[in-house]
C-alpha positions in Angstrom: -165.5 20.9 -45.6 -166.7 21.0 -42.1 -170.5 21.6 -41.9 -170.8 24.3 -39.3 -174.3 23.5 -38.7 -173.7 20.2 -37.4 -171.0 21.3 -34.9 -171.3 22.0 -31.2 -173.2 25.4 -31.4 -171.3 26.5 -28.0 -167.7 26.3 -29.3 -166.2 29.8 -30.7 -164.9 28.0 -33.7 -168.3 27.0 -35.0 -169.3 30.9 -35.3 -165.8 31.3 -37.2 -166.9 28.5 -39.4 -170.2 29.5 -39.9 -169.2 33.3 -41.0 -166.6 31.7 -43.3 -169.3 29.7 -45.0 -171.7 32.4 -45.2 -168.9 34.4 -47.3 -167.8 31.5 -49.2 -169.0 29.8 -52.6 -172.5 29.1 -52.1 -173.0 31.2 -49.0 -175.3 34.2 -48.3 -175.4 37.0 -51.2 -175.5 39.7 -48.8 -172.7 38.5 -46.5 -170.4 38.2 -49.3 -171.2 41.7 -50.5 -170.3 43.1 -47.3 -166.9 45.2 -46.2 -165.5 47.2 -43.3 -167.1 50.2 -44.7 -170.8 48.7 -45.3 -170.7 47.3 -42.0 -170.0 50.3 -39.8 -173.8 51.2 -39.5 -174.2 47.5 -38.3 -171.5 47.8 -35.7 -173.0 51.0 -34.4 -176.6 49.7 -34.3 -175.5 46.2 -32.5 -173.6 48.4 -30.0 -176.5 50.6 -29.1 -178.7 47.5 -29.0 -176.5 45.7 -26.4 -176.3 49.0 -24.6 -180.2 48.9 -24.5 -180.3 45.5 -23.3 -178.0 46.4 -20.5 -180.1 48.8 -19.4 -183.4 46.7 -19.4 -181.5 44.4 -17.1 -182.8 41.6 -18.9 -180.2 38.7 -19.0 -181.6 36.8 -22.2 -181.8 40.3 -24.1 -178.1 41.1 -23.3 -177.2 37.1 -24.0 -178.5 38.0 -27.5 -177.4 41.3 -28.1 -173.8 40.3 -27.4 -173.9 37.3 -29.6 -174.7 39.9 -32.5 -172.2 42.0 -31.2 -169.5 39.1 -31.3 -171.0 38.3 -34.8 -169.7 41.9 -35.9 -166.1 40.8 -34.6 -165.7 37.8 -36.3 -167.5 39.0 -39.4 -164.8 41.9 -39.6 -162.2 39.8 -38.9 -163.0 37.3 -41.7 -163.1 40.1 -44.4 -159.5 41.0 -43.2 -158.5 37.4 -43.5 -159.9 37.1 -47.0 -157.7 40.2 -47.7 -154.5 38.9 -46.0 -154.6 41.4 -43.5 -155.3 39.5 -40.2 -157.5 37.0 -38.9 -159.6 36.4 -35.8 -156.4 34.6 -34.3 -154.9 37.6 -34.8 -157.4 39.5 -33.2 -157.5 37.4 -30.1 -153.9 37.2 -29.7 -153.8 41.0 -29.5 -156.0 41.4 -26.9 -154.6 38.5 -24.8 -151.1 40.2 -25.1 -152.7 43.7 -24.3 -154.6 42.3 -21.3 -151.1 40.8 -19.9 -148.8 43.8 -20.3 -151.7 46.2 -19.1 -152.2 44.1 -16.0 -148.9 44.1 -14.4 -150.3 44.0 -10.6 -151.9 40.5 -11.9 -149.2 39.0 -14.2 -146.2 40.5 -12.7 -145.1 41.8 -9.5 -146.4 45.2 -9.2 -148.1 46.6 -6.3 -151.3 48.4 -6.5 -153.8 49.6 -3.4 -157.1 50.4 -5.3 -158.9 50.7 -8.8 -157.8 54.3 -9.1 -154.4 53.2 -8.9 -154.9 50.3 -11.3 -156.6 52.9 -14.2 -153.7 55.3 -13.5 -151.2 52.8 -14.4 -153.3 51.5 -17.5 -153.5 54.9 -19.1 -149.4 55.3 -18.6 -148.9 52.0 -20.0 -151.2 52.9 -23.1 -149.7 56.1 -23.6 -146.2 54.3 -23.9 -147.3 52.1 -26.6 -148.3 55.3 -28.4 -144.9 57.2 -28.1 -143.8 60.3 -26.4 -145.3 62.5 -28.8 -148.7 61.2 -29.1 -151.3 63.4 -27.5 -152.9 62.2 -23.9 -156.0 62.6 -25.7 -155.4 61.8 -29.2 -156.5 58.1 -29.2 -159.8 59.1 -27.8 -162.3 58.1 -30.9 -163.7 61.2 -32.1 -166.9 59.3 -33.4 -167.9 58.7 -29.8 -171.3 60.3 -28.7 -170.1 64.0 -28.1 -170.9 63.9 -24.4 -169.3 60.5 -23.7 -166.1 62.2 -25.7 -166.6 65.4 -23.8 -166.2 63.4 -20.5 -163.5 60.9 -21.5 -161.0 63.7 -22.7 -161.8 65.6 -19.6 -161.1 62.5 -17.7 -157.7 62.1 -19.2 -156.7 65.6 -18.9 -157.6 65.6 -15.3 -155.3 62.5 -14.7 -152.6 64.9 -15.7 -153.3 67.5 -13.4 -155.4 69.9 -15.6 -158.4 69.9 -13.6 -160.5 72.6 -11.3 -159.2 72.4 -7.8 -162.2 73.2 -6.2 -166.0 72.1 -7.5 -167.7 75.2 -6.4 -165.4 76.9 -9.0 -167.2 74.9 -11.9 -170.6 76.0 -10.6 -169.4 79.3 -11.0 -168.1 78.5 -14.4 -171.4 77.0 -15.1 -173.4 80.5 -14.2 -170.7 82.3 -16.1 -171.8 80.1 -19.4 -175.2 80.7 -18.7 -175.2 84.4 -18.9 -172.6 84.0 -21.9 -175.4 82.0 -23.8 -178.0 84.7 -22.6 -176.0 87.4 -24.2 -175.2 85.7 -27.5 -176.7 87.7 -30.2 -176.0 85.4 -33.5 -176.9 81.8 -34.2 -173.3 80.7 -34.5 -172.1 82.2 -31.3 -174.9 80.9 -29.4 -174.2 77.4 -30.5 -170.8 77.9 -29.3 -171.7 79.1 -25.7 -174.5 76.2 -25.7 -171.6 73.8 -26.5 -169.5 75.4 -23.6 -172.5 75.1 -21.2 -172.5 71.3 -22.3 -168.6 70.9 -21.5 -169.1 72.4 -18.1 -172.0 70.1 -17.2 -170.2 67.3 -18.2 -167.1 68.4 -16.1 -169.5 68.6 -13.0 -170.8 65.4 -14.0 -167.3 63.8 -14.0 -166.7 65.6 -10.6 -169.1 63.8 -8.7 -169.0 60.6 -10.6 -171.9 60.3 -12.8 -171.5 59.0 -16.2 -173.1 61.6 -18.5 -174.3 59.1 -21.2 -176.1 56.8 -19.1 -177.5 59.6 -16.8 -179.1 61.3 -20.2 -180.3 57.8 -21.3 -182.0 57.2 -18.3 -183.6 60.6 -18.3 -185.1 60.0 -21.8 -186.1 56.8 -21.1 -188.3 58.2 -17.8 -189.5 61.1 -20.3 -190.6 58.3 -22.4 -192.4 56.5 -20.2 -194.2 59.4 -18.7 -195.3 60.9 -22.0 -196.7 58.0 -23.3 -198.7 57.4 -20.1 -199.8 60.6 -20.9 -200.9 59.8 -24.3 -202.6 56.3 -22.9 -204.4 58.3 -20.3 -205.5 60.9 -22.7 -207.0 58.1 -25.0 -208.8 56.2 -22.2 -210.6 59.3 -21.4 -211.3 60.0 -24.6 -209.3 63.1 -24.9 -207.1 64.6 -27.6 -203.8 65.3 -26.1 -202.8 67.8 -28.9 -206.2 69.7 -28.1 -205.4 69.9 -24.2 -204.4 73.0 -22.5 -201.0 73.5 -21.2 -202.5 73.3 -17.8 -204.2 70.1 -18.8 -201.3 68.5 -20.2 -199.1 69.7 -17.2 -201.8 67.9 -14.9 -201.3 64.7 -16.9 -197.7 64.9 -16.5 -197.9 65.1 -12.5 -200.1 62.1 -12.8 -197.5 60.2 -15.5 -194.9 61.0 -12.8 -196.9 59.6 -10.1 -197.9 56.5 -11.8 -194.3 55.3 -13.4 -191.9 57.2 -11.6 
């Protein structure tokens, strides 16, 4: 048997061999117990950690997290191979074929004038592979974060012409949704109206080229930095943050905005 730990660590084949050994006789008990189902949480966690590394702007962190994410792909492929379903070679062949097929402006004679046209062609080609009866939003994974899902389905229906003609009309719709939320009496109705309000906000973001997930993550990060700065300042001044009045807390908030942005 090839000893993967003695092979070139920069080669993809080495990672495949290591994964096979981890799952094989004398391998790792944890790795051998895993299934596609048990690894769902791991895949999601590694995806979020990769996104966090992207947001950090730290190339070393991104390098590490991409490796962890790649390991998930190889591990799922190894599990499938053991079940005689497919192997990593099939995965690679599939994505290579898909990239060639969906880039006829690169690998064939199709002419495009902009990235918007590229995306339009991409979606049309993707729809062809799904069949005429498939919904244009049917392939959007419902397990996506809700805001990202809303943005993607809105984008797809807009590509089909189902969109607001005037951006100001969406602002009017936002005001309408706020009023309906204020008038909602039951918890169920309030939840529905709040969802409609969020959906309209996503529409506004889409029209302005704003990625809602990135926008909200950045806002969360700003809040985290400001609030933890407030707590730090309170400790340094010998104050109990919880016992401060709201006016005192707001004063610390203003200090934090100036200090950390």
